[in-house]
C-alpha positions as CSV (number, residue, x, y, z in Angstrom):
1,X,7.3,6.1,21.4
2,X,9.5,7.2,18.6
3,X,13.4,7.4,18.2
4,X,14.6,10.0,20.4
5,X,16.5,12.3,17.5
6,X,16.9,15.7,16.3
7,X,15.9,14.4,12.7
8,X,13.0,12.2,13.9
9,X,11.3,14.3,16.3
10,X,11.3,16.7,13.6
11,X,10.3,14.2,10.7
12,X,7.3,13.2,13.1
13,X,5.9,16.6,13.6
14,X,5.8,17.6,10.3
15,X,3.7,14.3,9.4
16,X,1.4,14.5,12.5
17,X,0.2,17.9,11.1
18,X,0.2,16.5,7.3
19,X,-2.6,14.2,8.7
20,X,-4.0,16.4,11.0
21,X,-5.1,18.6,8.0
22,X,-7.1,15.6,6.7
23,X,-6.0,15.7,2.9
24,X,-3.3,12.9,3.6
25,X,-3.8,9.5,2.0
26,X,-2.7,6.8,4.0
27,X,-1.1,3.6,2.8
28,X,-1.2,-0.2,4.3
29,X,1.1,-3.1,3.8
30,X,1.2,-6.0,4.6
31,X,2.2,-5.1,8.6
32,X,-1.0,-3.5,9.6
33,X,-3.1,-6.6,8.8
34,X,-0.4,-9.1,9.8
35,X,-2.1,-9.1,13.9
36,X,-5.4,-10.7,11.8
37,X,-3.5,-13.3,10.8
38,X,-2.8,-13.4,7.5
39,X,0.7,-14.9,7.0
40,X,4.0,-12.5,6.3
41,X,5.8,-13.4,2.8
42,X,7.5,-16.8,4.3
43,X,5.0,-17.9,5.8
44,X,3.2,-17.3,2.6
45,X,5.5,-19.2,0.7
46,X,5.6,-22.4,3.0
47,X,1.8,-22.5,2.3
48,X,2.0,-22.5,-1.1
49,X,5.0,-25.0,-1.0
50,X,2.7,-27.2,1.6
51,X,0.2,-27.2,-1.2
52,X,2.6,-27.8,-4.2
53,X,3.9,-30.7,-2.0
54,X,0.5,-32.3,-1.3
55,X,-0.7,-32.0,-4.8
56,X,2.8,-33.1,-6.8
57,X,4.8,-34.4,-3.9
58,X,8.5,-32.5,-3.4
59,X,9.2,-32.2,-7.5
60,X,8.5,-29.1,-9.2
61,X,8.7,-28.2,-12.6
62,X,10.2,-25.5,-14.0
63,X,11.4,-24.1,-17.3
64,X,10.7,-28.0,-18.4
65,X,12.8,-29.7,-16.0
66,X,12.2,-31.4,-12.9
67,X,13.8,-29.8,-9.5
68,X,13.3,-30.6,-5.7
69,X,10.8,-28.6,-4.1
70,X,13.2,-27.9,-1.3
71,X,15.6,-26.4,-4.2
72,X,13.2,-24.1,-4.8
73,X,12.6,-23.2,-0.8
74,X,16.5,-22.6,0.2
75,X,17.9,-21.6,-3.2
76,X,15.7,-19.2,-3.7
77,X,15.2,-18.0,-0.5
78,X,16.2,-14.1,-1.0
79,X,13.8,-14.6,-4.3
80,X,10.5,-14.4,-2.6
81,X,8.8,-13.5,-6.0
82,X,10.3,-15.8,-8.4
83,X,9.6,-18.8,-5.4
84,X,5.6,-17.6,-5.6
85,X,6.1,-17.8,-9.1
86,X,7.3,-21.3,-9.4
87,X,5.0,-22.2,-6.9
88,X,2.0,-20.9,-8.7
89,X,2.8,-22.1,-12.1
90,X,2.9,-25.8,-10.3
91,X,-0.1,-25.2,-8.6
92,X,-1.9,-24.5,-11.8
93,X,-5.8,-24.1,-10.8
94,X,-5.7,-24.9,-7.5
95,X,-3.6,-21.6,-6.9
96,X,-6.5,-19.1,-7.1
97,X,-8.7,-20.8,-4.6
98,X,-5.8,-21.4,-2.0
99,X,-5.3,-17.6,-2.3
100,X,-8.8,-16.9,-1.8
101,X,-8.7,-19.0,1.0
102,X,-5.7,-17.6,3.0
103,X,-6.4,-13.5,2.8
104,X,-10.4,-14.3,2.7
105,X,-11.9,-12.8,5.8
106,X,-10.5,-13.8,9.7
107,X,-13.6,-12.4,11.8
108,X,-10.6,-10.9,14.0
109,X,-10.0,-7.6,15.7
110,X,-6.8,-5.8,16.3
111,X,-6.6,-2.5,18.1
112,X,-3.6,-1.3,16.1
113,X,-6.0,-2.2,12.7
114,X,-8.6,0.2,14.2
115,X,-6.3,2.9,15.5
116,X,-5.0,2.9,11.8
117,X,-8.6,3.6,10.6
118,X,-9.3,5.7,12.9
119,X,-6.6,8.7,11.5
120,X,-8.4,11.2,9.5
121,X,-6.8,10.2,6.3
122,X,-9.2,11.4,3.0
123,X,-8.8,7.7,1.4
124,X,-6.8,4.6,1.8
125,X,-4.2,2.5,-0.3
126,X,-3.2,-0.7,0.4
127,X,-1.2,-3.2,-1.1
128,X,-2.9,-6.0,0.8
129,X,-5.1,-8.6,-0.5
130,X,-7.5,-8.5,2.5
131,X,-11.1,-7.4,3.9
132,X,-9.2,-6.5,7.1
133,X,-9.3,-2.3,6.4
134,X,-13.2,-2.7,5.3
135,X,-14.0,-5.3,8.6
136,X,-12.3,-2.9,11.0
137,X,-14.1,0.5,9.3
138,X,-16.5,0.5,12.1
139,X,-18.0,4.4,11.6
140,X,-18.9,6.5,8.4
141,X,-19.2,5.2,4.6
142,X,-16.7,4.2,2.4
143,X,-15.7,2.2,-0.6
144,X,-13.7,-0.5,-1.6
145,X,-12.4,-0.7,-4.9
146,X,-9.0,-2.2,-6.9
147,X,-6.9,0.1,-8.9
148,X,-7.0,-3.0,-11.6
149,X,-10.8,-1.4,-12.1
150,X,-10.1,1.2,-14.0
151,X,-13.3,3.0,-14.2
152,X,-13.9,3.2,-10.5
153,X,-9.9,3.9,-10.1
154,X,-9.9,6.5,-13.2
155,X,-12.9,8.2,-11.1
156,X,-10.9,8.1,-7.9
157,X,-7.8,9.8,-9.5
158,X,-9.9,12.5,-11.0
159,X,-11.9,13.5,-8.2
160,X,-9.7,12.0,-4.9
161,X,-9.5,15.9,-3.8
162,X,-12.9,16.9,-4.2
163,X,-14.5,18.1,-0.8
164,X,-17.4,15.5,-0.3
165,X,-16.0,12.7,-2.0
166,X,-16.5,9.7,-0.1
167,X,-13.4,7.8,1.2
168,X,-11.9,4.9,-0.7
169,X,-10.4,1.9,0.6
170,X,-7.5,1.1,-2.7
171,X,-6.5,-2.6,-2.8
172,X,-3.2,-1.8,-5.5
173,X,-2.6,-5.6,-5.8
174,X,-5.7,-6.6,-5.7
175,X,-8.2,-8.6,-3.4
176,X,-8.8,-12.0,-2.4
177,X,-12.4,-11.9,-3.8
178,X,-10.9,-11.2,-7.2
179,X,-8.1,-13.7,-7.4
180,X,-7.4,-14.1,-11.1
181,X,-5.9,-10.3,-10.4
182,X,-3.4,-10.8,-7.5
183,X,-0.6,-9.6,-8.2
184,X,2.1,-11.3,-5.8
185,X,4.7,-13.2,-8.6
186,X,7.4,-12.4,-10.7
187,X,5.2,-12.5,-13.7
188,X,2.0,-10.5,-11.8
189,X,4.8,-7.9,-11.4
190,X,4.7,-7.5,-14.9
191,X,1.5,-5.2,-14.5
192,X,3.9,-2.5,-14.0
193,X,5.6,-2.7,-17.5
194,X,2.7,-3.5,-20.1
195,X,0.2,-1.7,-18.2
196,X,0.2,2.5,-18.7
197,X,-2.3,2.4,-16.2
198,X,-0.2,1.4,-13.5
199,X,2.5,3.9,-14.2
200,X,0.1,6.7,-14.6
201,X,-1.5,5.8,-11.0
202,X,1.4,5.4,-9.5
203,X,3.1,9.2,-10.8
204,X,0.5,11.1,-10.3
205,X,0.1,9.4,-6.4
206,X,3.8,10.7,-6.3
207,X,2.8,14.2,-7.8
208,X,-0.9,14.7,-6.8
209,X,-0.8,14.0,-2.9
210,X,0.3,13.2,0.2
211,X,1.3,9.3,1.3
212,X,1.8,8.0,4.8
213,X,3.1,4.3,4.6
214,X,2.6,2.0,7.6
215,X,3.8,-1.7,7.7
216,X,5.1,-1.5,4.9
217,X,9.1,-2.0,4.2
218,X,9.5,0.6,1.0
219,X,11.6,-2.9,-0.4
220,X,8.8,-3.0,-3.2
221,X,11.1,-1.0,-6.1
222,X,7.6,-1.6,-8.7
223,X,5.7,-0.1,-6.5
224,X,7.8,2.8,-5.6
225,X,9.1,3.2,-9.2
226,X,7.0,6.2,-10.0
227,X,7.9,7.7,-6.8
228,X,12.0,7.4,-7.6
229,X,11.1,9.1,-11.4
230,X,9.2,12.0,-9.7
231,X,12.0,12.7,-7.0
232,X,14.8,12.9,-10.2
233,X,12.3,14.7,-12.0
234,X,11.8,17.1,-9.2
235,X,15.3,17.3,-7.6
236,X,17.8,15.0,-9.6
237,X,18.2,13.3,-6.2
238,X,19.0,16.4,-4.7
239,X,18.9,16.1,-0.8
240,X,17.3,19.9,-0.3
241,X,14.3,18.7,-2.2
242,X,11.2,18.7,0.4
243,X,9.7,15.0,0.9
244,X,6.1,15.0,0.2
245,X,5.7,11.2,2.1
246,X,6.5,9.8,5.4
247,X,6.7,6.4,5.8
248,X,6.0,4.9,9.5
249,X,9.2,2.5,10.4
250,X,10.5,0.2,13.3
251,X,14.2,0.7,13.8
252,X,15.8,-2.0,15.4
253,X,19.1,-0.1,15.7
254,X,19.2,3.6,16.0
255,X,23.2,4.1,14.7
256,X,21.2,3.1,11.7
257,X,18.6,6.0,11.4
258,X,20.3,8.3,9.2
259,X,21.7,5.8,6.4
260,X,18.1,4.3,6.6
261,X,16.4,8.2,6.2
262,X,18.9,9.5,3.9
263,X,18.5,6.4,1.1
264,X,14.7,7.1,1.3
265,X,14.7,10.6,1.0
266,X,17.2,10.8,-1.9
267,X,15.8,7.8,-3.8
268,X,11.7,8.0,-3.3
269,X,11.0,11.3,-1.5
270,X,9.9,9.3,1.7
271,X,10.3,10.5,4.8
272,X,10.8,7.8,8.1
273,X,9.4,8.1,11.1
274,X,11.0,5.4,13.1
275,X,9.9,3.9,16.7
276,X,11.8,1.4,18.4
277,X,12.1,-2.2,18.0
278,X,14.7,-3.8,19.9
279,X,13.1,-7.2,20.3
280,X,12.1,-7.5,16.6
281,X,8.6,-8.4,18.2
282,X,6.8,-4.9,16.9
283,X,5.7,-4.5,20.7
284,X,6.1,-1.0,20.0
285,X,3.7,-0.2,17.3
286,X,0.8,-0.5,19.4
287,X,2.0,2.2,21.7
288,X,3.5,4.7,18.8
289,X,-0.3,4.1,17.3
290,X,-2.1,5.0,20.1
291,X,0.7,8.1,20.7
292,X,0.0,9.2,17.1
293,X,-3.9,8.9,17.8
294,X,-3.4,11.4,20.3
295,X,-0.9,14.2,19.0
296,X,-3.2,13.8,15.6
297,X,-6.4,14.9,17.9
298,X,-8.5,11.5,17.6
299,X,-10.9,10.9,20.1
300,X,-10.4,7.8,22.0
301,X,-12.2,4.6,20.7
302,X,-14.2,1.5,22.6
303,X,-12.0,-1.7,21.7
304,X,-15.4,-3.3,20.8
305,X,-16.2,-3.3,17.1
306,X,-19.4,-2.1,15.7
307,X,-19.3,-3.3,11.9
308,X,-20.6,-1.2,9.2
309,X,-20.9,-2.1,5.6
310,X,-19.4,-0.7,3.1
311,X,-21.8,1.5,0.5
312,X,-22.2,0.2,-2.8
313,X,-19.5,1.6,-5.4
314,X,-21.1,4.3,-7.0
315,X,-20.6,5.2,-10.4
316,X,-19.3,8.5,-11.7
317,X,-22.1,10.9,-12.0
318,X,-24.3,11.3,-15.6
319,X,-23.4,13.9,-17.2
320,X,-26.3,14.9,-19.8
321,X,-25.6,14.7,-23.5
322,X,-22.1,13.4,-21.7
323,X,-19.5,11.0,-23.5
324,X,-20.2,7.2,-22.7
325,X,-18.1,5.3,-20.0
326,X,-15.3,4.7,-22.0
327,X,-14.8,8.0,-23.3
328,X,-15.0,9.3,-19.1
329,X,-12.6,7.7,-18.7
330,X,-10.1,9.0,-20.9
331,X,-11.5,12.4,-20.0
332,X,-10.4,11.8,-16.6
333,X,-7.1,10.5,-17.5
334,X,-6.5,13.5,-19.5
335,X,-7.4,15.5,-16.7
336,X,-5.2,14.0,-14.5
337,X,-1.8,14.3,-17.0
338,X,-3.2,18.4,-17.0
339,X,-2.7,18.1,-13.2
340,X,0.4,16.4,-13.3
341,X,2.2,18.9,-15.6
342,X,0.5,21.6,-13.3
343,X,1.9,20.3,-10.4
344,X,5.5,19.8,-11.1
345,X,5.1,23.7,-12.5
346,X,3.8,24.6,-9.0
347,X,6.3,22.5,-7.4
348,X,9.2,23.8,-9.2
349,X,8.3,27.3,-8.2
350,X,7.6,27.0,-4.5
351,X,4.0,27.0,-5.3
352,X,2.9,23.1,-4.2
353,X,1.1,23.1,-0.5
C-alpha cells in the first residue's frame, strides 16, 4: 500500500531494512494517536476558543487591546501557534488544567497505534502530549521521559545506542501530566532559542541516529531546524548526499511525489515514503502499517490489549567516587559533543553506517 513509483519503492525497501535492524528510532507525530480521539490542530484551537468564550465572552485581550474572538479564529487561521498563544494568555490559570484534560488518558485502543509500537524501533520519540504510546505498549518494558528533564534526557542521549539500554518513549514537547512544560504556542517554542539543551538534542539526533517519522507533516520548522543545519553542514544542500532519515507520509496527488520528496531531501535529509490518500481520510494508513510489519518481519498480534505498566525511571548508574549528578550531566553532554564531531568526520569519509 504505497505510491507505485520507482523512487518510492526503492526508498521503502531502504526504510524496511533500517527498521528491521533494530537500531532505528521511531518518531510519532499527532497523526499516530489521532485515532484515539485526540484533537487535530484546528480541533484544539476550537476547544481552547470554546473555553475562552465560556470564561470571557466573545472579546479577548491582545497587546493591551480588546478584539473579537472570531477575528482571532478567522484572521489568524493560518497561524495556529499565534492563535494558541492568544487563547492561552486569555485563559490564564484555566489553560493548564484544560490541556491536562484534553490530552489525558482516553482508555481507547487503536490497532494502528499497536502496530506502530510493535515495530522493532530501539526507542520512540513523540511530539504528542498524550499517553497513547505508553497505553499501547503491551509487551516488554520501557521508560517514559520528557526532553525537558535534562538528567533523564542527557542519560538517554549518552546511552541510547547501548546494547541493553531499556527502550525509552521520549516526549519532546512535554506531556499532559506536566502541562506547565508543554510546548504548544508561539511563546512556548521560544525554548528552541533560549535553551541550548534543545538545540543540542536535535543536532545530535540528526547526526547520531536514524529516525523514521510517522504521523508528522514535516511542517514544524523549529523541531527540524537541527536537521537542516546538519544537512547543510554535510552537503550544502548537495542532492547527492545520502539521507539518513525517513518519513511515512500520505499523498493525495501522486503527481506531487517528486516535488515533495526533493524538498524534504534537500532541506532536511529526510526521504519520504508515500502511501495513497485519495479521499483525504487516511483510510490506507492501517493497511500500509500492516504491510510494513509483514515486510519488516514482525509477527501478527491480537487486537486485544494487555496493558503493561512502564517500569519506574532508572537513574544513571552510580559510579564509585564519581561526580555528582550535575557534573555527570555535563560529562554526558561533552561526550555527546565528541560523538557528533567524530560522526561528522566519519560521515564525510563515508565511514558512518
